[in-house]
C-alpha positions as CSV (number, residue, x, y, z in Angstrom):
1,M,-8.6,6.4,-23.4
2,G,-11.5,8.6,-23.6
3,D,-11.6,12.5,-23.3
4,T,-12.2,12.3,-19.6
5,G,-9.8,9.3,-19.0
6,R,-7.0,9.5,-16.5
7,G,-3.7,7.8,-16.4
8,L,-0.6,7.4,-14.4
9,L,2.8,7.5,-15.9
10,H,5.6,6.5,-13.5
11,F,9.2,6.2,-14.7
12,V,13.0,6.6,-13.8
13,G,14.1,9.5,-15.5
14,R,17.1,11.6,-15.8
15,S,18.0,15.4,-15.4
16,H,19.7,15.3,-18.8
17,T,19.7,13.0,-21.9
18,G,22.0,10.3,-22.2
19,N,22.7,6.8,-21.2
20,F,23.1,5.3,-17.7
21,S,26.6,4.5,-16.4
22,R,27.9,1.1,-17.6
23,W,27.4,-0.4,-14.1
24,I,23.8,0.8,-13.9
25,R,23.3,-0.6,-17.4
26,K,24.6,-4.0,-16.4
27,R,23.4,-4.4,-13.0
28,I,20.3,-2.5,-12.4
29,F,18.4,-1.6,-15.6
30,P,19.9,-3.8,-18.4
31,G,18.7,-2.7,-21.9
32,A,16.9,0.3,-20.3
33,Y,16.7,3.8,-21.3
34,A,15.7,6.6,-19.0
35,P,14.2,9.7,-20.6
36,S,14.6,13.2,-19.4
37,L,11.5,15.0,-18.2
38,A,11.8,17.2,-21.3
39,E,11.8,14.1,-23.6
40,A,8.7,12.8,-21.9
41,M,6.9,16.1,-22.2
42,N,7.8,16.2,-25.8
43,I,5.7,13.0,-26.2
44,L,2.9,14.0,-24.0
45,Q,2.2,17.7,-24.9
46,P,1.4,17.2,-28.7
47,R,-1.2,14.6,-27.7
48,H,-2.8,17.1,-25.3
49,Y,-2.1,15.2,-22.1
50,S,-2.0,17.3,-19.0
51,V,0.8,16.8,-16.5
52,L,-0.7,17.4,-13.0
53,D,2.2,16.5,-10.8
54,V,5.9,15.7,-11.1
55,E,7.8,14.5,-8.1
56,N,11.5,14.1,-7.8
57,L,12.3,11.2,-5.5
58,R,16.0,11.6,-5.5
59,P,16.3,13.4,-2.2
60,H,14.6,10.4,-0.6
61,Y,17.2,8.0,-2.1
62,E,20.0,10.3,-0.8
63,N,18.4,10.0,2.7
64,A,18.2,6.3,2.5
65,R,21.8,5.9,1.3
66,A,23.0,8.1,4.1
67,L,21.2,5.8,6.7
68,A,22.3,2.8,5.1
69,G,25.9,3.7,5.9
70,S,25.0,4.1,9.7
71,F,24.2,0.3,10.1
């Protein structure tokens, strides 16, 4: 990517370091590792990448989960 290039990094992250629960590792993301935002920043910042936006989608999932129980 050139000096004026742009990219999008989209990932499932965590609020803390560590592994997923055993159920998630087995059923949803086998073999995956979800970095914390701090871990991602530790990779991006030394390479002079600018982070322009971070969005936490967890509240949206909570709403969907609440609605799913009403059907």
